[in-house]
C-alpha positions in Angstrom: -8.2 -2.2 -18.8 -6.4 -5.8 -17.8 -3.9 -7.7 -19.8 -2.7 -11.5 -19.2 0.9 -10.9 -20.1 3.4 -13.5 -21.8 6.7 -13.7 -23.4 5.0 -13.2 -26.6 3.1 -10.2 -25.8 5.2 -8.7 -23.1 7.4 -6.1 -25.8 4.4 -5.0 -27.3 2.4 -4.4 -24.7 4.5 -3.1 -22.0 7.7 -1.8 -23.4 6.0 -0.1 -26.6 2.6 1.0 -24.6 1.4 4.8 -24.9 0.4 4.5 -21.4 1.7 3.8 -17.9 1.9 0.2 -17.5 1.4 -1.6 -14.1 2.6 -4.8 -14.5 1.4 -7.5 -11.2 3.7 -10.5 -10.9 1.6 -13.1 -9.0 0.8 -17.0 -8.7 -2.3 -18.8 -8.4 -0.7 -20.1 -4.8 -0.1 -16.9 -3.1 -2.7 -15.7 -0.6 -1.7 -12.0 -1.2 -1.8 -12.1 -4.7 -5.8 -13.5 -4.6 -6.1 -10.4 -2.4 -4.7 -7.9 -4.4 -6.5 -9.0 -7.8 -9.9 -7.7 -7.2 -8.1 -4.3 -6.2 -6.4 -4.2 -9.7 -9.5 -5.3 -11.1 -11.0 -2.5 -9.8 -8.4 0.0 -10.9 -8.2 -1.2 -14.0 -12.1 -0.5 -14.6 -12.2 2.9 -13.6 -8.9 4.2 -14.8 -8.4 4.6 -18.5 -5.0 6.5 -18.5 -3.3 3.2 -17.2 -2.9 -0.4 -18.5 -2.9 -3.1 -15.7 -0.9 -6.6 -16.6 -0.6 -9.1 -15.1 2.6 -11.7 -15.1 2.0 -15.5 -13.6 5.4 -15.9 -12.4 4.8 -19.7 -12.7 3.9 -19.5 -16.2 6.1 -16.8 -17.1 9.6 -17.7 -15.2 11.3 -15.5 -18.2 9.8 -12.6 -17.6 9.9 -13.0 -13.4 13.8 -13.6 -14.0 14.3 -10.7 -16.6 12.8 -8.7 -13.5 14.5 -10.2 -10.7 11.3 -10.9 -9.2 11.8 -12.4 -6.0 8.7 -12.1 -3.8 5.1 -12.0 -5.1 3.0 -9.8 -5.6 5.7 -7.6 -6.9 3.9 -4.7 -8.5 6.3 -2.6 -11.3 5.3 0.6 -13.1 6.4 0.8 -16.6 6.6 4.6 -18.3 8.2 4.6 -22.0 9.0 0.9 -21.8 11.2 1.4 -18.4 10.3 0.0 -14.8 10.3 3.7 -12.9 8.7 2.5 -9.6 8.3 -1.0 -7.8 6.5 -2.1 -4.5 6.5 -5.4 -3.0 3.4 -7.0 -1.2 -0.4 -6.3 -1.3 -1.4 -2.4 -1.7 -4.5 -0.5 -1.4 -6.4 0.9 -4.2 -5.4 4.7 -2.9 -1.7 3.6 -2.6 -1.9 2.0 -6.2 -3.1 5.0 -7.6 -0.5 7.0 -5.8 2.1 4.6 -7.4 0.9 5.3 -11.1 -0.2 9.2 -10.3 3.2 10.2 -8.9 
């Protein structure tokens, strides 16, 4: 499942989630972000054990600033409401699977 995250739903969707949440910080003008999107969509369709969330950094600056996002795409894996792993730049599907299952 892939969810658009906003300041209105971030706390409930990410911080209170019963499953791990992989959050993609992205922007429409970012080439690597556009390459990452279909990989995340495919992963979301295949894996029910993780929630895929997307934060548009231009529309949700407060969230991006809260997690000190400086480069995009940045992917952060949250477990039990805590960021446990992060990656900056494009990641292939096998790298994302490794990130969520370690």
